[in-house]
C-alpha positions as CSV (number, residue, x, y, z in Angstrom):
1,X,0.0,0.0,0.0
2,X,1.3,3.5,-0.8
3,X,2.1,6.1,1.9
4,X,0.5,9.5,1.3
5,X,1.7,12.7,2.9
6,X,-1.0,15.0,4.2
7,X,-0.9,18.6,5.5
8,X,-3.4,20.8,7.1
9,X,-3.6,24.2,5.6
10,X,-5.1,25.7,8.8
11,X,-2.8,24.4,11.6
12,X,0.2,23.2,9.4
13,X,-0.1,19.7,10.9
14,X,1.7,17.1,8.7
15,X,1.4,13.3,8.8
16,X,2.0,10.3,6.5
17,X,-0.9,7.9,6.1
18,X,-0.8,4.3,4.8
19,X,-3.8,3.9,2.4
20,X,-5.0,1.7,-0.4
21,X,-5.1,3.4,-3.7
22,X,-8.9,2.9,-3.8
23,X,-9.4,4.6,-0.4
24,X,-11.0,8.0,-0.4
25,X,-8.7,10.9,0.7
26,X,-8.8,11.8,4.4
27,X,-10.9,14.9,4.7
28,X,-10.5,16.0,8.3
29,X,-7.3,17.0,10.1
30,X,-6.6,14.7,13.0
31,X,-5.0,17.6,15.0
32,X,-7.6,20.4,14.6
33,X,-10.5,18.8,12.8
34,X,-10.4,21.2,9.9
35,X,-11.6,20.2,6.5
36,X,-8.4,21.8,4.9
37,X,-6.4,18.5,5.3
38,X,-5.0,17.8,1.8
39,X,-2.8,15.2,0.2
40,X,0.7,16.5,-0.8
41,X,2.6,15.8,-4.0
42,X,5.7,14.0,-3.1
43,X,8.6,12.2,-4.8
44,X,8.6,8.4,-5.3
45,X,10.2,6.4,-2.5
46,X,12.7,4.6,-4.8
47,X,15.2,5.3,-7.5
48,X,16.2,3.3,-10.5
49,X,20.0,3.2,-10.7
50,X,22.5,1.3,-12.8
51,X,22.7,0.2,-16.3
52,X,19.5,-1.9,-16.3
53,X,18.6,-5.5,-17.0
54,X,20.2,-7.7,-19.7
55,X,19.0,-10.8,-21.4
56,X,21.7,-12.8,-19.6
57,X,20.8,-11.7,-16.1
58,X,19.4,-14.4,-13.8
59,X,19.1,-17.0,-16.6
60,X,19.9,-20.6,-15.7
61,X,21.3,-23.3,-17.8
62,X,23.3,-22.9,-21.0
63,X,27.0,-23.8,-21.2
64,X,29.6,-21.1,-21.1
65,X,31.5,-22.9,-23.9
66,X,28.7,-22.1,-26.3
67,X,28.8,-18.4,-25.3
68,X,32.5,-18.1,-25.7
69,X,32.6,-19.7,-29.2
70,X,30.5,-16.8,-30.6
71,X,32.6,-14.4,-32.8
72,X,33.3,-10.9,-31.4
73,X,31.9,-8.0,-33.3
74,X,33.7,-4.8,-34.0
75,X,32.7,-1.7,-32.1
76,X,30.0,0.3,-33.8
77,X,31.2,3.6,-35.5
78,X,30.2,6.9,-34.0
79,X,28.8,9.8,-36.0
80,X,32.0,11.8,-35.4
81,X,30.5,14.4,-33.2
82,X,31.3,12.5,-30.0
83,X,27.7,11.7,-29.1
84,X,28.2,7.9,-29.2
85,X,24.8,7.5,-30.8
86,X,25.8,4.2,-32.6
């Protein structure tokens, strides 16, 4: 379940609430009871780092001899402007 940040615009009370995505937003401030208790926009709680997943990641089986017998390919040429687009 996602965690949503809420803030009261009247008393500045802030709290994180664990809610289902299908739950209705919380309308009343738990501190002062005001109806100005609103969901805040916040950043995601995770970051994607690294170079990503490859077809060879976490695959089982297959011999390493078959992989090593494949011919090596030459590096792809670049366009000459230094952008490494190829």
